[in-house]
N, CA, C and O atoms as a GROMACS GRO file, in nm:
protein
  544
    1MET      N    1  14.680   6.312   6.024
    1MET     CA    2  14.669   6.391   6.164
    1MET      C    3  14.787   6.459   6.184
    1MET      O    4  14.783   6.580   6.204
    2ALA      N    5  14.913   6.386   6.181
    2ALA     CA    6  15.027   6.472   6.214
    2ALA      C    7  15.056   6.593   6.140
    2ALA      O    8  15.116   6.691   6.185
    3PHE      N    9  14.996   6.576   5.992
    3PHE     CA   10  15.028   6.694   5.924
    3PHE      C   11  14.937   6.814   6.000
    3PHE      O   12  14.990   6.920   6.034
    4ILE      N   13  14.833   6.794   6.016
    4ILE     CA   14  14.752   6.903   6.078
    4ILE      C   15  14.796   6.942   6.182
    4ILE      O   16  14.784   7.062   6.203
    5PHE      N   17  14.862   6.861   6.281
    5PHE     CA   18  14.906   6.890   6.418
    5PHE      C   19  15.039   7.006   6.378
    5PHE      O   20  15.052   7.126   6.406
    6ASN      N   21  15.118   6.918   6.308
    6ASN     CA   22  15.263   7.005   6.272
    6ASN      C   23  15.218   7.132   6.230
    6ASN      O   24  15.279   7.228   6.277
    7THR      N   25  15.128   7.154   6.153
    7THR     CA   26  15.095   7.291   6.064
    7THR      C   27  15.034   7.376   6.183
    7THR      O   28  15.054   7.497   6.173
    8LEU      N   29  14.971   7.338   6.281
    8LEU     CA   30  14.918   7.424   6.388
    8LEU      C   31  15.029   7.459   6.480
    8LEU      O   32  15.046   7.572   6.525
    9ILE      N   33  15.104   7.353   6.506
    9ILE     CA   34  15.226   7.386   6.605
    9ILE      C   35  15.334   7.486   6.522
    9ILE      O   36  15.410   7.564   6.579
   10SER      N   37  15.325   7.468   6.377
   10SER     CA   38  15.402   7.564   6.317
   10SER      C   39  15.360   7.719   6.333
   10SER      O   40  15.431   7.811   6.375
   11ILE      N   41  15.239   7.724   6.292
   11ILE     CA   42  15.153   7.841   6.296
   11ILE      C   43  15.206   7.912   6.439
   11ILE      O   44  15.284   8.007   6.450
   12LEU      N   45  15.145   7.841   6.539
   12LEU     CA   46  15.180   7.880   6.694
   12LEU      C   47  15.307   7.958   6.700
   12LEU      O   48  15.313   8.079   6.719
   13GLY      N   49  15.421   7.870   6.679
   13GLY     CA   50  15.564   7.892   6.672
   13GLY      C   51  15.593   8.021   6.600
   13GLY      O   52  15.663   8.111   6.645
   14PHE      N   53  15.535   8.022   6.488
   14PHE     CA   54  15.577   8.135   6.394
   14PHE      C   55  15.514   8.271   6.442
   14PHE      O   56  15.570   8.379   6.421
   15VAL      N   57  15.385   8.259   6.511
   15VAL     CA   58  15.320   8.356   6.570
   15VAL      C   59  15.396   8.414   6.688
   15VAL      O   60  15.415   8.535   6.700
   16LEU      N   61  15.440   8.320   6.777
   16LEU     CA   62  15.525   8.367   6.914
   16LEU      C   63  15.649   8.416   6.856
   16LEU      O   64  15.672   8.535   6.879
   17LEU      N   65  15.728   8.359   6.793
   17LEU     CA   66  15.862   8.428   6.749
   17LEU      C   67  15.834   8.558   6.692
   17LEU      O   68  15.883   8.660   6.740
   18ASP      N   69  15.753   8.560   6.585
   18ASP     CA   70  15.733   8.689   6.507
   18ASP      C   71  15.685   8.812   6.606
   18ASP      O   72  15.717   8.930   6.593
   19SER      N   73  15.603   8.755   6.704
   19SER     CA   74  15.569   8.858   6.808
   19SER      C   75  15.686   8.926   6.873
   19SER      O   76  15.702   9.048   6.876
   20VAL      N   77  15.765   8.840   6.922
   20VAL     CA   78  15.894   8.876   7.006
   20VAL      C   79  15.969   8.938   6.897
   20VAL      O   80  16.017   9.046   6.934
   21TRP      N   81  15.996   8.907   6.779
   21TRP     CA   82  16.091   8.988   6.693
   21TRP      C   83  16.018   9.131   6.674
   21TRP      O   84  16.074   9.239   6.690
   22PHE      N   85  15.901   9.116   6.642
   22PHE     CA   86  15.841   9.265   6.607
   22PHE      C   87  15.833   9.350   6.728
   22PHE      O   88  15.877   9.463   6.708
   23LYS      N   89  15.792   9.329   6.841
   23LYS     CA   90  15.812   9.392   6.967
   23LYS      C   91  15.921   9.437   7.013
   23LYS      O   92  15.920   9.545   7.072
   24LEU      N   93  16.041   9.364   6.996
   24LEU     CA   94  16.152   9.394   7.057
   24LEU      C   95  16.249   9.472   6.946
   24LEU      O   96  16.316   9.571   6.975
   25PHE      N   97  16.247   9.411   6.815
   25PHE     CA   98  16.315   9.490   6.710
   25PHE      C   99  16.262   9.550   6.607
   25PHE      O  100  16.320   9.654   6.575
   26MET      N  101  16.148   9.513   6.529
   26MET     CA  102  16.124   9.550   6.398
   26MET      C  103  15.998   9.649   6.416
   26MET      O  104  15.961   9.723   6.326
   27GLY      N  105  15.944   9.642   6.525
   27GLY     CA  106  15.813   9.754   6.529
   27GLY      C  107  15.854   9.890   6.500
   27GLY      O  108  15.804   9.959   6.411
   28GLU      N  109  15.951   9.927   6.581
   28GLU     CA  110  15.988  10.073   6.575
   28GLU      C  111  16.089  10.080   6.455
   28GLU      O  112  16.110  10.185   6.394
   29TYR      N  113  16.143   9.974   6.429
   29TYR     CA  114  16.218   9.990   6.292
   29TYR      C  115  16.128  10.014   6.157
   29TYR      O  116  16.159  10.088   6.064
   30SER      N  117  16.013   9.935   6.167
   30SER     CA  118  15.933   9.953   6.072
   30SER      C  119  15.841  10.077   6.037
   30SER      O  120  15.796  10.112   5.928
   31ARG      N  121  15.825  10.135   6.166
   31ARG     CA  122  15.766  10.260   6.184
   31ARG      C  123  15.860  10.370   6.114
   31ARG      O  124  15.818  10.466   6.049
   32GLN      N  125  15.984  10.341   6.136
   32GLN     CA  126  16.091  10.446   6.087
   32GLN      C  127  16.096  10.438   5.950
   32GLN      O  128  16.081  10.540   5.881
   33THR      N  129  16.118  10.311   5.892
   33THR     CA  130  16.155  10.302   5.754
   33THR      C  131  16.042  10.295   5.645
   33THR      O  132  16.062  10.346   5.535
   34ILE      N  133  15.922  10.231   5.675
   34ILE     CA  134  15.832  10.212   5.593
   34ILE      C  135  15.681  10.269   5.648
   34ILE      O  136  15.570  10.229   5.613
   35ARG      N  137  15.708  10.360   5.734
   35ARG     CA  138  15.570  10.444   5.807
   35ARG      C  139  15.458  10.453   5.694
   35ARG      O  140  15.344  10.414   5.720
   36PRO      N  141  15.489  10.501   5.578
   36PRO     CA  142  15.373  10.569   5.475
   36PRO      C  143  15.312  10.412   5.437
   36PRO      O  144  15.189  10.414   5.426
   37LEU      N  145  15.357  10.316   5.420
   37LEU     CA  146  15.312  10.195   5.394
   37LEU      C  147  15.228  10.134   5.494
   37LEU      O  148  15.143  10.050   5.464
   38LEU      N  149  15.248  10.174   5.610
   38LEU     CA  150  15.174  10.105   5.745
   38LEU      C  151  15.046  10.172   5.784
   38LEU      O  152  15.027  10.293   5.774
   39ASN      N  153  14.952  10.076   5.832
   39ASN     CA  154  14.811  10.134   5.883
   39ASN      C  155  14.848  10.184   6.036
   39ASN      O  156  14.852  10.096   6.121
   40ILE      N  157  14.872  10.304   6.071
   40ILE     CA  158  14.892  10.322   6.209
   40ILE      C  159  14.786  10.389   6.266
   40ILE      O  160  14.724  10.482   6.215
   41GLY      N  161  14.764  10.329   6.394
   41GLY     CA  162  14.645  10.385   6.466
   41GLY      C  163  14.661  10.534   6.529
   41GLY      O  164  14.764  10.600   6.516
   42SER      N  165  14.567  10.571   6.585
   42SER     CA  166  14.588  10.693   6.669
   42SER      C  167  14.674  10.686   6.769
   42SER      O  168  14.728  10.788   6.811
   43ASP      N  169  14.696  10.570   6.819
   43ASP     CA  170  14.783  10.572   6.949
   43ASP      C  171  14.932  10.547   6.907
   43ASP      O  172  15.023  10.543   6.989
   44GLY      N  173  14.948  10.531   6.778
   44GLY     CA  174  15.089  10.512   6.718
   44GLY      C  175  15.107  10.372   6.692
   44GLY      O  176  15.201  10.343   6.619
   45THR      N  177  15.031  10.273   6.740
   45THR     CA  178  15.085  10.156   6.706
   45THR      C  179  15.018  10.106   6.586
   45THR      O  180  14.913  10.159   6.551
   46ILE      N  181  15.072  10.004   6.517
   46ILE     CA  182  15.036   9.947   6.387
   46ILE      C  183  14.905   9.869   6.409
   46ILE      O  184  14.901   9.780   6.493
   47ASP      N  185  14.787   9.905   6.326
   47ASP     CA  186  14.685   9.824   6.324
   47ASP      C  187  14.700   9.724   6.226
   47ASP      O  188  14.737   9.744   6.110
   48VAL      N  189  14.666   9.603   6.284
   48VAL     CA  190  14.690   9.475   6.183
   48VAL      C  191  14.564   9.431   6.140
   48VAL      O  192  14.461   9.435   6.208
   49ASN      N  193  14.574   9.389   6.025
   49ASN     CA  194  14.458   9.330   5.948
   49ASN      C  195  14.472   9.175   5.976
   49ASN      O  196  14.554   9.101   5.921
   50TYR      N  197  14.384   9.141   6.064
   50TYR     CA  198  14.398   9.011   6.118
   50TYR      C  199  14.373   8.887   6.030
   50TYR      O  200  14.432   8.780   6.044
   51ILE      N  201  14.275   8.914   5.931
   51ILE     CA  202  14.242   8.842   5.815
   51ILE      C  203  14.374   8.809   5.750
   51ILE      O  204  14.408   8.692   5.730
   52GLY      N  205  14.441   8.902   5.720
   52GLY     CA  206  14.570   8.902   5.648
   52GLY      C  207  14.666   8.826   5.724
   52GLY      O  208  14.725   8.733   5.670
   53ALA      N  209  14.687   8.858   5.846
   53ALA     CA  210  14.773   8.782   5.934
   53ALA      C  211  14.751   8.655   5.955
   53ALA      O  212  14.851   8.584   5.968
   54ILE      N  213  14.618   8.595   5.962
   54ILE     CA  214  14.596   8.472   5.979
   54ILE      C  215  14.613   8.400   5.834
   54ILE      O  216  14.655   8.284   5.838
   55GLY      N  217  14.587   8.451   5.720
   55GLY     CA  218  14.628   8.395   5.599
   55GLY      C  219  14.783   8.389   5.579
   55GLY      O  220  14.822   8.298   5.505
   56ALA      N  221  14.862   8.460   5.625
   56ALA     CA  222  14.989   8.478   5.609
   56ALA      C  223  15.042   8.361   5.709
   56ALA      O  224  15.116   8.278   5.656
   57TYR      N  225  15.019   8.350   5.815
   57TYR     CA  226  15.075   8.246   5.902
   57TYR      C  227  15.016   8.118   5.883
   57TYR      O  228  15.076   8.021   5.929
   58LEU      N  229  14.887   8.098   5.809
   58LEU     CA  230  14.838   7.977   5.774
   58LEU      C  231  14.942   7.920   5.643
   58LEU      O  232  14.979   7.803   5.629
   59CYS      N  233  14.976   8.036   5.554
   59CYS     CA  234  15.078   7.989   5.457
   59CYS      C  235  15.199   7.939   5.499
   59CYS      O  236  15.248   7.837   5.450
   60MET      N  237  15.258   8.014   5.600
   60MET     CA  238  15.380   7.976   5.649
   60MET      C  239  15.385   7.834   5.717
   60MET      O  240  15.481   7.758   5.698
   61GLY      N  241  15.292   7.806   5.786
   61GLY     CA  242  15.242   7.682   5.856
   61GLY      C  243  15.237   7.568   5.758
   61GLY      O  244  15.291   7.460   5.780
   62LEU      N  245  15.170   7.595   5.648
   62LEU     CA  246  15.168   7.485   5.544
   62LEU      C  247  15.291   7.462   5.478
   62LEU      O  248  15.324   7.345   5.461
   63VAL      N  249  15.368   7.557   5.436
   63VAL     CA  250  15.497   7.562   5.377
   63VAL      C  251  15.602   7.470   5.453
   63VAL      O  252  15.677   7.389   5.399
   64SER      N  253  15.595   7.498   5.589
   64SER     CA  254  15.674   7.435   5.705
   64SER      C  255  15.627   7.273   5.675
   64SER      O  256  15.709   7.194   5.628
   65SER      N  257  15.499   7.236   5.704
   65SER     CA  258  15.453   7.120   5.716
   65SER      C  259  15.470   7.046   5.577
   65SER      O  260  15.532   6.941   5.591
   66PHE      N  261  15.432   7.072   5.452
   66PHE     CA  262  15.428   7.033   5.355
   66PHE      C  263  15.567   7.033   5.255
   66PHE      O  264  15.595   6.938   5.182
   67PHE      N  265  15.633   7.134   5.264
   67PHE     CA  266  15.761   7.127   5.189
   67PHE      C  267  15.896   7.126   5.268
   67PHE      O  268  15.997   7.081   5.213
   68VAL      N  269  15.899   7.175   5.398
   68VAL     CA  270  16.013   7.143   5.469
   68VAL      C  271  16.015   7.034   5.546
   68VAL      O  272  16.118   6.967   5.534
   69MET      N  273  15.931   6.993   5.624
   69MET     CA  274  15.939   6.878   5.704
   69MET      C  275  15.962   6.757   5.645
   69MET      O  276  16.032   6.676   5.706
   70PRO      N  277  15.908   6.722   5.514
   70PRO     CA  278  15.954   6.578   5.474
   70PRO      C  279  16.094   6.582   5.418
   70PRO      O  280  16.149   6.478   5.380
   71ARG      N  281  16.153   6.699   5.413
   71ARG     CA  282  16.285   6.716   5.343
   71ARG      C  283  16.394   6.686   5.452
   71ARG      O  284  16.505   6.651   5.411
   72VAL      N  285  16.371   6.696   5.590
   72VAL     CA  286  16.451   6.735   5.680
   72VAL      C  287  16.448   6.568   5.767
   72VAL      O  288  16.490   6.555   5.882
   73GLU      N  289  16.404   6.482   5.703
   73GLU     CA  290  16.386   6.354   5.775
   73GLU      C  291  16.522   6.285   5.779
   73GLU      O  292  16.571   6.259   5.669
   74GLY      N  293  16.595   6.249   5.893
   74GLY     CA  294  16.699   6.176   5.890
   74GLY      C  295  16.815   6.265   5.889
   74GLY      O  296  16.927   6.215   5.905
   75GLN      N  297  16.798   6.426   5.868
   75GLN     CA  298  16.922   6.490   5.843
   75GLN      C  299  16.955   6.556   5.976
   75GLN      O  300  16.875   6.590   6.063
   76ALA      N  301  17.087   6.568   5.975
   76ALA     CA  302  17.161   6.645   6.099
   76ALA      C  303  17.085   6.782   6.115
   76ALA      O  304  17.029   6.846   6.026
   77MET      N  305  17.099   6.817   6.275
   77MET     CA  306  17.034   6.940   6.291
   77MET      C  307  17.078   7.067   6.227
   77MET      O  308  16.994   7.157   6.232
   78LEU      N  309  17.180   7.093   6.175
   78LEU     CA  310  17.243   7.190   6.097
   78LEU      C  311  17.186   7.170   5.959
   78LEU      O  312  17.146   7.275   5.907
   79ILE      N  313  17.176   7.077   5.899
   79ILE     CA  314  17.117   7.056   5.770
   79ILE      C  315  16.949   7.095   5.801
   79ILE      O  316  16.890   7.176   5.729
   80GLN      N  317  16.899   7.042   5.888
   80GLN     CA  318  16.741   7.060   5.924
   80GLN      C  319  16.729   7.220   5.906
   80GLN      O  320  16.654   7.270   5.822
   81PHE      N  321  16.815   7.302   5.998
   81PHE     CA  322  16.815   7.447   6.016
   81PHE      C  323  16.820   7.509   5.862
   81PHE      O  324  16.743   7.589   5.810
   82LEU      N  325  16.936   7.446   5.808
   82LEU     CA  326  16.959   7.513   5.676
   82LEU      C  327  16.843   7.499   5.588
   82LEU      O  328  16.792   7.603   5.546
   83ILE      N  329  16.791   7.377   5.552
   83ILE     CA  330  16.691   7.370   5.485
   83ILE      C  331  16.548   7.439   5.494
   83ILE      O  332  16.473   7.475   5.403
   84GLY      N  333  16.532   7.447   5.639
   84GLY     CA  334  16.449   7.554   5.685
   84GLY      C  335  16.456   7.679   5.659
   84GLY      O  336  16.362   7.746   5.617
   85ALA      N  337  16.597   7.730   5.687
   85ALA     CA  338  16.628   7.862   5.646
   85ALA      C  339  16.611   7.906   5.503
   85ALA      O  340  16.569   8.017   5.468
   86LEU      N  341  16.647   7.807   5.423
   86LEU     CA  342  16.645   7.821   5.276
   86LEU      C  343  16.478   7.849   5.243
   86LEU      O  344  16.444   7.949   5.179
   87ALA      N  345  16.400   7.770   5.282
   87ALA     CA  346  16.232   7.804   5.258
   87ALA      C  347  16.230   7.932   5.326
   87ALA      O  348  16.187   8.014   5.244
   88GLY      N  349  16.257   7.988   5.437
   88GLY     CA  350  16.240   8.099   5.496
   88GLY      C  351  16.285   8.207   5.410
   88GLY      O  352  16.208   8.301   5.390
   89LEU      N  353  16.417   8.206   5.350
   89LEU     CA  354  16.464   8.306   5.254
   89LEU      C  355  16.377   8.331   5.146
   89LEU      O  356  16.343   8.446   5.118
   90LEU      N  357  16.330   8.209   5.068
   90LEU     CA  358  16.240   8.204   4.982
   90LEU      C  359  16.110   8.290   5.001
   90LEU      O  360  16.083   8.388   4.932
   91VAL      N  361  16.039   8.244   5.095
   91VAL     CA  362  15.892   8.289   5.136
   91VAL      C  363  15.899   8.449   5.174
   91VAL      O  364  15.825   8.541   5.140
   92TYR      N  365  16.004   8.446   5.251
   92TYR     CA  366  16.015   8.611   5.289
   92TYR      C  367  16.056   8.693   5.166
   92TYR      O  368  16.007   8.803   5.144
   93GLY      N  369  16.143   8.638   5.089
   93GLY     CA  370  16.228   8.694   4.958
   93GLY      C  371  16.109   8.729   4.859
   93GLY      O  372  16.111   8.836   4.798
   94ILE      N  373  15.998   8.631   4.842
   94ILE     CA  374  15.891   8.665   4.747
   94ILE      C  375  15.821   8.775   4.798
   94ILE      O  376  15.777   8.858   4.719
   95PHE      N  377  15.803   8.789   4.918
   95PHE     CA  378  15.698   8.902   4.977
   95PHE      C  379  15.811   9.047   4.944
   95PHE      O  380  15.795   9.142   4.866
   96ASP      N  381  15.914   9.017   5.029
   96ASP     CA  382  16.007   9.160   5.043
   96ASP      C  383  16.034   9.211   4.898
   96ASP      O  384  16.005   9.324   4.859
   97LEU      N  385  16.105   9.096   4.807
   97LEU     CA  386  16.124   9.175   4.689
   97LEU      C  387  16.015   9.206   4.577
   97LEU      O  388  16.034   9.287   4.486
   98THR      N  389  15.881   9.119   4.599
   98THR     CA  390  15.789   9.192   4.517
   98THR      C  391  15.762   9.334   4.563
   98THR      O  392  15.757   9.424   4.479
   99ASN      N  393  15.740   9.363   4.714
   99ASN     CA  394  15.720   9.505   4.763
   99ASN      C  395  15.849   9.580   4.707
   99ASN      O  396  15.831   9.699   4.679
  100LEU      N  397  15.942   9.542   4.692
  100LEU     CA  398  16.080   9.617   4.646
  100LEU      C  399  16.053   9.681   4.519
  100LEU      O  400  16.081   9.798   4.490
  101ALA      N  401  15.986   9.580   4.431
  101ALA     CA  402  15.975   9.594   4.303
  101ALA      C  403  15.854   9.694   4.254
  101ALA      O  404  15.860   9.771   4.159
  102ILE      N  405  15.747   9.674   4.341
  102ILE     CA  406  15.624   9.763   4.310
  102ILE      C  407  15.600   9.894   4.406
  102ILE      O  408  15.524   9.985   4.373
  103MET      N  409  15.665   9.892   4.514
  103MET     CA  410  15.643  10.015   4.595
  103MET      C  411  15.727  10.099   4.614
  103MET      O  412  15.844  10.064   4.631
  104LYS      N  413  15.688  10.238   4.617
  104LYS     CA  414  15.775  10.364   4.606
  104LYS      C  415  15.867  10.362   4.761
  104LYS      O  416  15.813  10.350   4.871
  105ASP      N  417  15.958  10.372   4.748
  105ASP     CA  418  16.041  10.412   4.894
  105ASP      C  419  16.046  10.270   4.980
  105ASP      O  420  16.057  10.274   5.103
  106TYR      N  421  16.036  10.144   4.910
  106TYR     CA  422  16.056  10.033   5.017
  106TYR      C  423  16.187  10.016   5.029
  106TYR      O  424  16.264  10.010   4.934
  107SER      N  425  16.220  10.006   5.155
  107SER     CA  426  16.373   9.999   5.203
  107SER      C  427  16.453   9.886   5.174
  107SER      O  428  16.409   9.779   5.216
  108TYR      N  429  16.586   9.885   5.097
  108TYR     CA  430  16.663   9.782   5.102
  108TYR      C  431  16.693   9.717   5.227
  108TYR      O  432  16.684   9.596   5.249
  109LYS      N  433  16.731   9.814   5.311
  109LYS     CA  434  16.775   9.764   5.448
  109LYS      C  435  16.683   9.673   5.520
  109LYS      O  436  16.719   9.581   5.593
  110PHE      N  437  16.547   9.710   5.489
  110PHE     CA  438  16.426   9.636   5.549
  110PHE      C  439  16.434   9.482   5.484
  110PHE      O  440  16.439   9.375   5.545
  111VAL      N  441  16.435   9.507   5.332
  111VAL     CA  442  16.435   9.388   5.274
  111VAL      C  443  16.542   9.310   5.333
  111VAL      O  444  16.510   9.201   5.379
  112PHE      N  445  16.666   9.347   5.340
  112PHE     CA  446  16.763   9.254   5.390
  112PHE      C  447  16.748   9.188   5.533
  112PHE      O  448  16.776   9.071   5.556
  113PHE      N  449  16.694   9.287   5.635
  113PHE     CA  450  16.672   9.227   5.762
  113PHE      C  451  16.560   9.136   5.767
  113PHE      O  452  16.562   9.033   5.834
  114ASP      N  453  16.449   9.180   5.685
  114ASP     CA  454  16.332   9.096   5.690
  114ASP      C  455  16.352   8.931   5.630
  114ASP      O  456  16.297   8.831   5.676
  115MET      N  457  16.442   8.940   5.522
  115MET     CA  458  16.476   8.813   5.460
  115MET      C  459  16.570   8.745   5.562
  115MET      O  460  16.557   8.623   5.569
  116LEU      N  461  16.654   8.798   5.636
  116LEU     CA  462  16.751   8.728   5.717
  116LEU      C  463  16.648   8.686   5.841
  116LEU      O  464  16.670   8.580   5.899
  117TRP      N  465  16.559   8.753   5.874
  117TRP     CA  466  16.481   8.688   5.986
  117TRP      C  467  16.381   8.583   5.934
  117TRP      O  468  16.345   8.490   6.007
  118GLY      N  469  16.338   8.596   5.818
  118GLY     CA  470  16.255   8.472   5.750
  118GLY      C  471  16.358   8.354   5.761
  118GLY      O  472  16.325   8.249   5.816
  119SER      N  473  16.466   8.370   5.717
  119SER     CA  474  16.568   8.253   5.714
  119SER      C  475  16.569   8.206   5.848
  119SER      O  476  16.545   8.086   5.866
  120PHE      N  477  16.596   8.289   5.960
  120PHE     CA  478  16.614   8.226   6.090
  120PHE      C  479  16.499   8.190   6.149
  120PHE      O  480  16.510   8.095   6.226
  121ILE      N  481  16.370   8.247   6.134
  121ILE     CA  482  16.260   8.168   6.188
  121ILE      C  483  16.219   8.060   6.135
  121ILE      O  484  16.177   7.971   6.209
  122PHE      N  485  16.222   8.039   5.990
  122PHE     CA  486  16.200   7.916   5.940
  122PHE      C  487  16.302   7.798   5.990
  122PHE      O  488  16.260   7.694   6.042
  123GLY      N  489  16.420   7.822   5.972
  123GLY     CA  490  16.526   7.740   6.031
  123GLY      C  491  16.498   7.685   6.174
  123GLY      O  492  16.493   7.567   6.208
  124THR      N  493  16.483   7.792   6.250
  124THR     CA  494  16.469   7.763   6.408
  124THR      C  495  16.321   7.690   6.415
  124THR      O  496  16.302   7.600   6.497
  125MET      N  497  16.224   7.732   6.331
  125MET     CA  498  16.094   7.621   6.392
  125MET      C  499  16.148   7.508   6.316
  125MET      O  500  16.130   7.411   6.391
  126THR      N  501  16.198   7.471   6.223
  126THR     CA  502  16.222   7.352   6.170
  126THR      C  503  16.280   7.259   6.250
  126THR      O  504  16.242   7.142   6.256
  127VAL      N  505  16.399   7.318   6.331
  127VAL     CA  506  16.471   7.233   6.444
  127VAL      C  507  16.384   7.230   6.558
  127VAL      O  508  16.406   7.127   6.624
  128ILE      N  509  16.302   7.297   6.603
  128ILE     CA  510  16.227   7.289   6.715
  128ILE      C  511  16.110   7.173   6.669
  128ILE      O  512  16.088   7.090   6.757
  129LEU      N  513  16.049   7.160   6.568
  129LEU     CA  514  15.967   7.068   6.536
  129LEU      C  515  16.040   6.922   6.512
  129LEU      O  516  15.973   6.821   6.529
  130LYS      N  517  16.172   6.913   6.475
  130LYS     CA  518  16.227   6.802   6.459
  130LYS      C  519  16.281   6.747   6.589
  130LYS      O  520  16.287   6.628   6.617
  131LEU      N  521  16.319   6.847   6.666
  131LEU     CA  522  16.380   6.828   6.805
  131LEU      C  523  16.282   6.775   6.912
  131LEU      O  524  16.319   6.694   6.997
  132PHE      N  525  16.151   6.824   6.904
  132PHE     CA  526  16.043   6.767   6.990
  132PHE      C  527  15.957   6.682   6.911
  132PHE      O  528  15.849   6.653   6.961
  133LYS      N  529  15.988   6.634   6.790
  133LYS     CA  530  15.919   6.560   6.718
  133LYS      C  531  15.763   6.573   6.697
  133LYS      O  532  15.690   6.474   6.692
  134PHE      N  533  15.718   6.704   6.684
  134PHE     CA  534  15.611   6.740   6.648
  134PHE      C  535  15.556   6.690   6.520
  134PHE      O  536  15.435   6.695   6.500
  135ASN      N  537  15.640   6.639   6.432
  135ASN     CA  538  15.585   6.587   6.290
  135ASN      C  539  15.581   6.443   6.277
  135ASN      O  540  15.584   6.388   6.166
  136SER      N  541  15.575   6.377   6.392
  136SER     CA  542  15.573   6.221   6.405
  136SER      C  543  15.428   6.180   6.406
  136SER      O  544  15.397   6.062   6.415
   0.00000   0.00000   0.00000
């Protein structure tokens, strides 16, 4: 039961943090750097494919619960953050570097910032989950 709860809390946290990140920082930057790759609506906003978004956040929550949380048990907060950050770097790295490999004009700068964000969001969620003992 704790695994399911942890996964759901992870998903909620990832959605909330990603929403803030995207609204405040990456939304406009994405439109500037990878606009031809985005589904832009008539109002200028990005039209999200919610099935894809749900799938991505489910995968992120499962990575957090299944691979990250068991490895941070008994670790200092900095180590917890770094283990989570490594997972985020790998998850976002697979996505971004695959896109860089196969998409025309995919931005190196976008890859860098997105992978940095992936490290931060996974590291932060790991610490939050341990701090509030959501995985117990």
